[in-house]
Jmol script that loads the backbone (N, CA, C; Angstrom):
load data "model"
ATOM      1  N   MET A   1     -11.090 -12.119  16.249  1.00  0.00           N
ATOM      2  CA  MET A   1     -10.777 -10.959  15.443  1.00  0.00           C
ATOM      3  C   MET A   1      -9.789 -11.315  14.327  1.00  0.00           C
ATOM      4  N   LEU A   2      -8.855 -12.196  14.621  1.00  0.00           N
ATOM      5  CA  LEU A   2      -7.870 -12.557  13.602  1.00  0.00           C
ATOM      6  C   LEU A   2      -8.540 -13.168  12.374  1.00  0.00           C
ATOM      7  N   ALA A   3      -9.570 -13.970  12.579  1.00  0.00           N
ATOM      8  CA  ALA A   3     -10.264 -14.594  11.451  1.00  0.00           C
ATOM      9  C   ALA A   3     -10.883 -13.555  10.524  1.00  0.00           C
ATOM     10  N   ARG A   4     -11.251 -12.407  11.068  1.00  0.00           N
ATOM     11  CA  ARG A   4     -11.865 -11.346  10.260  1.00  0.00           C
ATOM     12  C   ARG A   4     -10.845 -10.325   9.759  1.00  0.00           C
ATOM     13  N   SER A   5      -9.662 -10.408  10.261  1.00  0.00           N
ATOM     14  CA  SER A   5      -8.627  -9.442   9.894  1.00  0.00           C
ATOM     15  C   SER A   5      -8.136  -9.686   8.467  1.00  0.00           C
ATOM     16  N   PRO A   6      -7.922  -8.621   7.717  1.00  0.00           N
ATOM     17  CA  PRO A   6      -7.358  -8.778   6.374  1.00  0.00           C
ATOM     18  C   PRO A   6      -6.018  -9.509   6.372  1.00  0.00           C
ATOM     19  N   VAL A   7      -5.260  -9.396   7.454  1.00  0.00           N
ATOM     20  CA  VAL A   7      -3.947 -10.040   7.496  1.00  0.00           C
ATOM     21  C   VAL A   7      -4.069 -11.560   7.401  1.00  0.00           C
ATOM     22  N   SER A   8      -5.207 -12.117   7.783  1.00  0.00           N
ATOM     23  CA  SER A   8      -5.396 -13.566   7.706  1.00  0.00           C
ATOM     24  C   SER A   8      -5.807 -14.020   6.308  1.00  0.00           C
ATOM     25  N   ARG A   9      -5.995 -13.074   5.400  1.00  0.00           N
ATOM     26  CA  ARG A   9      -6.434 -13.415   4.039  1.00  0.00           C
ATOM     27  C   ARG A   9      -5.480 -12.901   2.963  1.00  0.00           C
ATOM     28  N   LEU A  10      -4.292 -12.553   3.344  1.00  0.00           N
ATOM     29  CA  LEU A  10      -3.332 -12.019   2.378  1.00  0.00           C
ATOM     30  C   LEU A  10      -3.017 -13.010   1.271  1.00  0.00           C
ATOM     31  N   ASP A  11      -3.093 -14.285   1.570  1.00  0.00           N
ATOM     32  CA  ASP A  11      -2.805 -15.302   0.566  1.00  0.00           C
ATOM     33  C   ASP A  11      -3.873 -15.362  -0.525  1.00  0.00           C
ATOM     34  N   CYS A  12      -4.987 -14.679  -0.343  1.00  0.00           N
ATOM     35  CA  CYS A  12      -6.058 -14.631  -1.344  1.00  0.00           C
ATOM     36  C   CYS A  12      -5.823 -13.547  -2.389  1.00  0.00           C
ATOM     37  N   ILE A  13      -4.876 -12.664  -2.141  1.00  0.00           N
ATOM     38  CA  ILE A  13      -4.604 -11.568  -3.082  1.00  0.00           C
ATOM     39  C   ILE A  13      -3.863 -12.125  -4.280  1.00  0.00           C
ATOM     40  N   SER A  14      -4.381 -11.846  -5.469  1.00  0.00           N
ATOM     41  CA  SER A  14      -3.745 -12.361  -6.684  1.00  0.00           C
ATOM     42  C   SER A  14      -3.494 -11.278  -7.728  1.00  0.00           C
ATOM     43  N   LYS A  15      -3.993 -10.102  -7.497  1.00  0.00           N
ATOM     44  CA  LYS A  15      -3.835  -8.988  -8.432  1.00  0.00           C
ATOM     45  C   LYS A  15      -2.856  -7.974  -7.860  1.00  0.00           C
ATOM     46  N   PRO A  16      -2.256  -7.144  -8.711  1.00  0.00           N
ATOM     47  CA  PRO A  16      -1.332  -6.113  -8.222  1.00  0.00           C
ATOM     48  C   PRO A  16      -1.972  -5.265  -7.121  1.00  0.00           C
ATOM     49  N   LEU A  17      -1.146  -4.914  -6.153  1.00  0.00           N
ATOM     50  CA  LEU A  17      -1.622  -4.211  -4.961  1.00  0.00           C
ATOM     51  C   LEU A  17      -0.826  -2.929  -4.764  1.00  0.00           C
ATOM     52  N   LEU A  18      -1.528  -1.867  -4.430  1.00  0.00           N
ATOM     53  CA  LEU A  18      -0.901  -0.600  -4.070  1.00  0.00           C
ATOM     54  C   LEU A  18      -1.102  -0.390  -2.583  1.00  0.00           C
ATOM     55  N   VAL A  19      -0.002  -0.281  -1.846  1.00  0.00           N
ATOM     56  CA  VAL A  19      -0.050  -0.042  -0.405  1.00  0.00           C
ATOM     57  C   VAL A  19       0.529   1.337  -0.149  1.00  0.00           C
ATOM     58  N   ILE A  20      -0.208   2.159   0.577  1.00  0.00           N
ATOM     59  CA  ILE A  20       0.213   3.520   0.890  1.00  0.00           C
ATOM     60  C   ILE A  20       0.206   3.659   2.406  1.00  0.00           C
ATOM     61  N   HIS A  21       1.312   4.176   2.935  1.00  0.00           N
ATOM     62  CA  HIS A  21       1.401   4.277   4.389  1.00  0.00           C
ATOM     63  C   HIS A  21       2.235   5.488   4.792  1.00  0.00           C
ATOM     64  N   GLY A  22       1.791   6.155   5.835  1.00  0.00           N
ATOM     65  CA  GLY A  22       2.557   7.233   6.442  1.00  0.00           C
ATOM     66  C   GLY A  22       3.346   6.667   7.612  1.00  0.00           C
ATOM     67  N   ALA A  23       4.646   6.873   7.611  1.00  0.00           N
ATOM     68  CA  ALA A  23       5.518   6.289   8.634  1.00  0.00           C
ATOM     69  C   ALA A  23       5.185   6.785  10.034  1.00  0.00           C
ATOM     70  N   ASN A  24       4.550   7.935  10.140  1.00  0.00           N
ATOM     71  CA  ASN A  24       4.210   8.501  11.451  1.00  0.00           C
ATOM     72  C   ASN A  24       2.765   8.201  11.868  1.00  0.00           C
ATOM     73  N   ASP A  25       2.170   7.211  11.258  1.00  0.00           N
ATOM     74  CA  ASP A  25       0.792   6.833  11.571  1.00  0.00           C
ATOM     75  C   ASP A  25       0.721   6.287  12.996  1.00  0.00           C
ATOM     76  N   VAL A  26      -0.133   6.879  13.828  1.00  0.00           N
ATOM     77  CA  VAL A  26      -0.285   6.408  15.200  1.00  0.00           C
ATOM     78  C   VAL A  26      -1.422   5.393  15.334  1.00  0.00           C
ATOM     79  N   ARG A  27      -2.182   5.194  14.264  1.00  0.00           N
ATOM     80  CA  ARG A  27      -3.274   4.222  14.285  1.00  0.00           C
ATOM     81  C   ARG A  27      -2.848   2.868  13.720  1.00  0.00           C
ATOM     82  N   VAL A  28      -2.048   2.891  12.683  1.00  0.00           N
ATOM     83  CA  VAL A  28      -1.595   1.670  12.023  1.00  0.00           C
ATOM     84  C   VAL A  28      -0.073   1.691  12.006  1.00  0.00           C
ATOM     85  N   ALA A  29       0.521   0.730  12.658  1.00  0.00           N
ATOM     86  CA  ALA A  29       1.980   0.674  12.734  1.00  0.00           C
ATOM     87  C   ALA A  29       2.581   0.353  11.373  1.00  0.00           C
ATOM     88  N   GLN A  30       3.730   0.936  11.098  1.00  0.00           N
ATOM     89  CA  GLN A  30       4.413   0.662   9.837  1.00  0.00           C
ATOM     90  C   GLN A  30       4.691  -0.828   9.695  1.00  0.00           C
ATOM     91  N   ALA A  31       4.959  -1.505  10.789  1.00  0.00           N
ATOM     92  CA  ALA A  31       5.220  -2.945  10.742  1.00  0.00           C
ATOM     93  C   ALA A  31       4.050  -3.702  10.120  1.00  0.00           C
ATOM     94  N   GLN A  32       2.829  -3.218  10.314  1.00  0.00           N
ATOM     95  CA  GLN A  32       1.662  -3.875   9.720  1.00  0.00           C
ATOM     96  C   GLN A  32       1.653  -3.693   8.209  1.00  0.00           C
ATOM     97  N   ALA A  33       1.949  -2.505   7.749  1.00  0.00           N
ATOM     98  CA  ALA A  33       2.019  -2.268   6.305  1.00  0.00           C
ATOM     99  C   ALA A  33       3.168  -3.069   5.696  1.00  0.00           C
ATOM    100  N   ASP A  34       4.304  -3.083   6.376  1.00  0.00           N
ATOM    101  CA  ASP A  34       5.454  -3.855   5.899  1.00  0.00           C
ATOM    102  C   ASP A  34       5.110  -5.337   5.795  1.00  0.00           C
ATOM    103  N   LEU A  35       4.380  -5.855   6.782  1.00  0.00           N
ATOM    104  CA  LEU A  35       3.983  -7.261   6.771  1.00  0.00           C
ATOM    105  C   LEU A  35       3.106  -7.586   5.572  1.00  0.00           C
ATOM    106  N   VAL A  36       2.158  -6.708   5.276  1.00  0.00           N
ATOM    107  CA  VAL A  36       1.300  -6.902   4.103  1.00  0.00           C
ATOM    108  C   VAL A  36       2.151  -6.951   2.842  1.00  0.00           C
ATOM    109  N   VAL A  37       3.021  -5.983   2.690  1.00  0.00           N
ATOM    110  CA  VAL A  37       3.871  -5.904   1.495  1.00  0.00           C
ATOM    111  C   VAL A  37       4.744  -7.150   1.366  1.00  0.00           C
ATOM    112  N   GLU A  38       5.428  -7.522   2.425  1.00  0.00           N
ATOM    113  CA  GLU A  38       6.332  -8.674   2.386  1.00  0.00           C
ATOM    114  C   GLU A  38       5.581  -9.970   2.102  1.00  0.00           C
ATOM    115  N   THR A  39       4.437 -10.145   2.738  1.00  0.00           N
ATOM    116  CA  THR A  39       3.669 -11.377   2.571  1.00  0.00           C
ATOM    117  C   THR A  39       3.131 -11.511   1.157  1.00  0.00           C
ATOM    118  N   VAL A  40       2.572 -10.441   0.634  1.00  0.00           N
ATOM    119  CA  VAL A  40       1.986 -10.495  -0.710  1.00  0.00           C
ATOM    120  C   VAL A  40       3.087 -10.640  -1.764  1.00  0.00           C
ATOM    121  N   ARG A  41       4.200  -9.969  -1.582  1.00  0.00           N
ATOM    122  CA  ARG A  41       5.319 -10.146  -2.515  1.00  0.00           C
ATOM    123  C   ARG A  41       5.839 -11.579  -2.480  1.00  0.00           C
ATOM    124  N   ALA A  42       5.850 -12.178  -1.300  1.00  0.00           N
ATOM    125  CA  ALA A  42       6.367 -13.542  -1.149  1.00  0.00           C
ATOM    126  C   ALA A  42       5.527 -14.566  -1.909  1.00  0.00           C
ATOM    127  N   ILE A  43       4.255 -14.264  -2.132  1.00  0.00           N
ATOM    128  CA  ILE A  43       3.426 -15.190  -2.905  1.00  0.00           C
ATOM    129  C   ILE A  43       3.433 -14.841  -4.390  1.00  0.00           C
ATOM    130  N   GLY A  44       4.276 -13.897  -4.769  1.00  0.00           N
ATOM    131  CA  GLY A  44       4.480 -13.596  -6.177  1.00  0.00           C
ATOM    132  C   GLY A  44       3.599 -12.521  -6.765  1.00  0.00           C
ATOM    133  N   VAL A  45       2.920 -11.770  -5.934  1.00  0.00           N
ATOM    134  CA  VAL A  45       2.052 -10.699  -6.422  1.00  0.00           C
ATOM    135  C   VAL A  45       2.843  -9.392  -6.449  1.00  0.00           C
ATOM    136  N   GLU A  46       2.654  -8.631  -7.507  1.00  0.00           N
ATOM    137  CA  GLU A  46       3.320  -7.328  -7.623  1.00  0.00           C
ATOM    138  C   GLU A  46       2.732  -6.365  -6.598  1.00  0.00           C
ATOM    139  N   VAL A  47       3.612  -5.708  -5.850  1.00  0.00           N
ATOM    140  CA  VAL A  47       3.181  -4.723  -4.862  1.00  0.00           C
ATOM    141  C   VAL A  47       3.938  -3.423  -5.096  1.00  0.00           C
ATOM    142  N   ASP A  48       3.193  -2.334  -5.204  1.00  0.00           N
ATOM    143  CA  ASP A  48       3.761  -0.998  -5.279  1.00  0.00           C
ATOM    144  C   ASP A  48       3.546  -0.393  -3.895  1.00  0.00           C
ATOM    145  N   TYR A  49       4.636  -0.049  -3.207  1.00  0.00           N
ATOM    146  CA  TYR A  49       4.558   0.403  -1.812  1.00  0.00           C
ATOM    147  C   TYR A  49       5.063   1.836  -1.717  1.00  0.00           C
ATOM    148  N   LEU A  50       4.165   2.731  -1.332  1.00  0.00           N
ATOM    149  CA  LEU A  50       4.533   4.116  -1.067  1.00  0.00           C
ATOM    150  C   LEU A  50       4.566   4.313   0.435  1.00  0.00           C
ATOM    151  N   LEU A  51       5.758   4.497   0.976  1.00  0.00           N
ATOM    152  CA  LEU A  51       5.931   4.782   2.396  1.00  0.00           C
ATOM    153  C   LEU A  51       6.435   6.212   2.498  1.00  0.00           C
ATOM    154  N   ASN A  52       5.600   7.074   3.054  1.00  0.00           N
ATOM    155  CA  ASN A  52       5.964   8.480   3.186  1.00  0.00           C
ATOM    156  C   ASN A  52       6.450   8.721   4.606  1.00  0.00           C
ATOM    157  N   GLU A  53       7.688   9.133   4.738  1.00  0.00           N
ATOM    158  CA  GLU A  53       8.325   9.327   6.040  1.00  0.00           C
ATOM    159  C   GLU A  53       7.787  10.535   6.812  1.00  0.00           C
ATOM    160  N   ARG A  54       7.139  11.476   6.123  1.00  0.00           N
ATOM    161  CA  ARG A  54       6.667  12.712   6.768  1.00  0.00           C
ATOM    162  C   ARG A  54       5.218  12.652   7.220  1.00  0.00           C
ATOM    163  N   GLU A  55       4.471  11.686   6.737  1.00  0.00           N
ATOM    164  CA  GLU A  55       3.028  11.683   6.976  1.00  0.00           C
ATOM    165  C   GLU A  55       2.607  10.669   8.026  1.00  0.00           C
ATOM    166  N   GLY A  56       1.366  10.850   8.493  1.00  0.00           N
ATOM    167  CA  GLY A  56       0.770   9.947   9.452  1.00  0.00           C
ATOM    168  C   GLY A  56      -0.388   9.202   8.807  1.00  0.00           C
ATOM    169  N   HIS A  57      -1.501   9.073   9.546  1.00  0.00           N
ATOM    170  CA  HIS A  57      -2.656   8.333   9.044  1.00  0.00           C
ATOM    171  C   HIS A  57      -3.281   9.028   7.830  1.00  0.00           C
ATOM    172  N   TRP A  58      -3.202  10.337   7.807  1.00  0.00           N
ATOM    173  CA  TRP A  58      -3.694  11.124   6.675  1.00  0.00           C
ATOM    174  C   TRP A  58      -2.514  11.890   6.096  1.00  0.00           C
ATOM    175  N   PHE A  59      -2.475  12.015   4.788  1.00  0.00           N
ATOM    176  CA  PHE A  59      -1.447  12.819   4.142  1.00  0.00           C
ATOM    177  C   PHE A  59      -1.945  14.261   4.135  1.00  0.00           C
ATOM    178  N   ILE A  60      -1.185  15.164   4.761  1.00  0.00           N
ATOM    179  CA  ILE A  60      -1.655  16.546   4.897  1.00  0.00           C
ATOM    180  C   ILE A  60      -0.784  17.559   4.165  1.00  0.00           C
ATOM    181  N   ASN A  61       0.448  17.185   3.840  1.00  0.00           N
ATOM    182  CA  ASN A  61       1.341  18.113   3.161  1.00  0.00           C
ATOM    183  C   ASN A  61       1.081  18.085   1.660  1.00  0.00           C
ATOM    184  N   GLU A  62       1.073  19.263   1.061  1.00  0.00           N
ATOM    185  CA  GLU A  62       0.750  19.377  -0.363  1.00  0.00           C
ATOM    186  C   GLU A  62       1.666  18.514  -1.229  1.00  0.00           C
ATOM    187  N   ASP A  63       2.966  18.551  -0.974  1.00  0.00           N
ATOM    188  CA  ASP A  63       3.883  17.762  -1.801  1.00  0.00           C
ATOM    189  C   ASP A  63       3.657  16.262  -1.608  1.00  0.00           C
ATOM    190  N   SER A  64       3.268  15.870  -0.408  1.00  0.00           N
ATOM    191  CA  SER A  64       2.966  14.461  -0.157  1.00  0.00           C
ATOM    192  C   SER A  64       1.718  14.034  -0.916  1.00  0.00           C
ATOM    193  N   ASN A  65       0.728  14.905  -0.937  1.00  0.00           N
ATOM    194  CA  ASN A  65      -0.499  14.589  -1.663  1.00  0.00           C
ATOM    195  C   ASN A  65      -0.263  14.532  -3.163  1.00  0.00           C
ATOM    196  N   ILE A  66       0.581  15.393  -3.672  1.00  0.00           N
ATOM    197  CA  ILE A  66       0.914  15.335  -5.095  1.00  0.00           C
ATOM    198  C   ILE A  66       1.580  14.004  -5.419  1.00  0.00           C
ATOM    199  N   GLU A  67       2.551  13.612  -4.591  1.00  0.00           N
ATOM    200  CA  GLU A  67       3.207  12.309  -4.785  1.00  0.00           C
ATOM    201  C   GLU A  67       2.195  11.161  -4.689  1.00  0.00           C
ATOM    202  N   LEU A  68       1.311  11.245  -3.709  1.00  0.00           N
ATOM    203  CA  LEU A  68       0.291  10.218  -3.501  1.00  0.00           C
ATOM    204  C   LEU A  68      -0.578  10.050  -4.741  1.00  0.00           C
ATOM    205  N   TYR A  69      -1.133  11.143  -5.236  1.00  0.00           N
ATOM    206  CA  TYR A  69      -2.044  11.051  -6.372  1.00  0.00           C
ATOM    207  C   TYR A  69      -1.323  10.695  -7.664  1.00  0.00           C
ATOM    208  N   GLN A  70      -0.082  11.112  -7.818  1.00  0.00           N
ATOM    209  CA  GLN A  70       0.695  10.696  -8.986  1.00  0.00           C
ATOM    210  C   GLN A  70       0.929   9.190  -8.956  1.00  0.00           C
ATOM    211  N   ARG A  71       1.233   8.665  -7.775  1.00  0.00           N
ATOM    212  CA  ARG A  71       1.475   7.227  -7.646  1.00  0.00           C
ATOM    213  C   ARG A  71       0.207   6.432  -7.931  1.00  0.00           C
ATOM    214  N   ILE A  72      -0.916   6.912  -7.398  1.00  0.00           N
ATOM    215  CA  ILE A  72      -2.196   6.246  -7.668  1.00  0.00           C
ATOM    216  C   ILE A  72      -2.501   6.272  -9.161  1.00  0.00           C
ATOM    217  N   GLU A  73      -2.299   7.434  -9.769  1.00  0.00           N
ATOM    218  CA  GLU A  73      -2.579   7.567 -11.202  1.00  0.00           C
ATOM    219  C   GLU A  73      -1.729   6.610 -12.030  1.00  0.00           C
ATOM    220  N   ARG A  74      -0.439   6.524 -11.741  1.00  0.00           N
ATOM    221  CA  ARG A  74       0.449   5.612 -12.479  1.00  0.00           C
ATOM    222  C   ARG A  74       0.040   4.155 -12.269  1.00  0.00           C
ATOM    223  N   PHE A  75      -0.287   3.811 -11.034  1.00  0.00           N
ATOM    224  CA  PHE A  75      -0.682   2.442 -10.729  1.00  0.00           C
ATOM    225  C   PHE A  75      -1.952   2.063 -11.501  1.00  0.00           C
ATOM    226  N   LEU A  76      -2.948   2.924 -11.440  1.00  0.00           N
ATOM    227  CA  LEU A  76      -4.197   2.636 -12.144  1.00  0.00           C
ATOM    228  C   LEU A  76      -4.008   2.615 -13.654  1.00  0.00           C
ATOM    229  N   ALA A  77      -3.244   3.536 -14.183  1.00  0.00           N
ATOM    230  CA  ALA A  77      -2.989   3.554 -15.618  1.00  0.00           C
ATOM    231  C   ALA A  77      -2.294   2.269 -16.064  1.00  0.00           C
ATOM    232  N   ARG A  78      -1.342   1.830 -15.288  1.00  0.00           N
ATOM    233  CA  ARG A  78      -0.595   0.635 -15.636  1.00  0.00           C
ATOM    234  C   ARG A  78      -1.470  -0.613 -15.571  1.00  0.00           C
ATOM    235  N   HIS A  79      -2.313  -0.691 -14.575  1.00  0.00           N
ATOM    236  CA  HIS A  79      -3.052  -1.939 -14.370  1.00  0.00           C
ATOM    237  C   HIS A  79      -4.453  -1.947 -14.963  1.00  0.00           C
ATOM    238  N   LEU A  80      -5.037  -0.795 -15.169  1.00  0.00           N
ATOM    239  CA  LEU A  80      -6.351  -0.771 -15.813  1.00  0.00           C
ATOM    240  C   LEU A  80      -6.248  -0.751 -17.328  1.00  0.00           C
ATOM    241  N   ARG A  81      -5.157  -0.228 -17.841  1.00  0.00           N
ATOM    242  CA  ARG A  81      -4.933  -0.193 -19.287  1.00  0.00           C
ATOM    243  C   ARG A  81      -4.068  -1.349 -19.756  1.00  0.00           C
ATOM    244  N   GLY A  82      -3.539  -2.114 -18.825  1.00  0.00           N
ATOM    245  CA  GLY A  82      -2.695  -3.238 -19.194  1.00  0.00           C
ATOM    246  C   GLY A  82      -1.280  -2.856 -19.550  1.00  0.00           C
ATOM    247  N   GLU A  83      -0.856  -1.643 -19.190  1.00  0.00           N
ATOM    248  CA  GLU A  83       0.501  -1.210 -19.482  1.00  0.00           C
ATOM    249  C   GLU A  83       1.433  -1.662 -18.357  1.00  0.00           C
ATOM    250  N   HIS A  84       2.559  -2.270 -18.704  1.00  0.00           N
ATOM    251  CA  HIS A  84       3.509  -2.730 -17.678  1.00  0.00           C
ATOM    252  C   HIS A  84       4.869  -2.156 -17.933  1.00  0.00           C
TER     253      HIS A  84
END
end "model"
wireframe off; spacefill off
backbone 0.3
color backbone group
């Protein structure tokens, strides 16, 4: 399973990465998201990390969703238009 896991291929990431995680996620531990962020940053790739303390696996609160979509929009605008 490890050979197929994305965690075994983090060194292949070379483009900016957006990681979104709910701290109360019962399916994916925050430590896993933190590991992705730390590992990819360590190889010099830009990582934008949104960790929402109120949410779980799905973002259900309106204000959390607004923050989520604003962050996605900024990330895509910056990287698809070449704005830094």
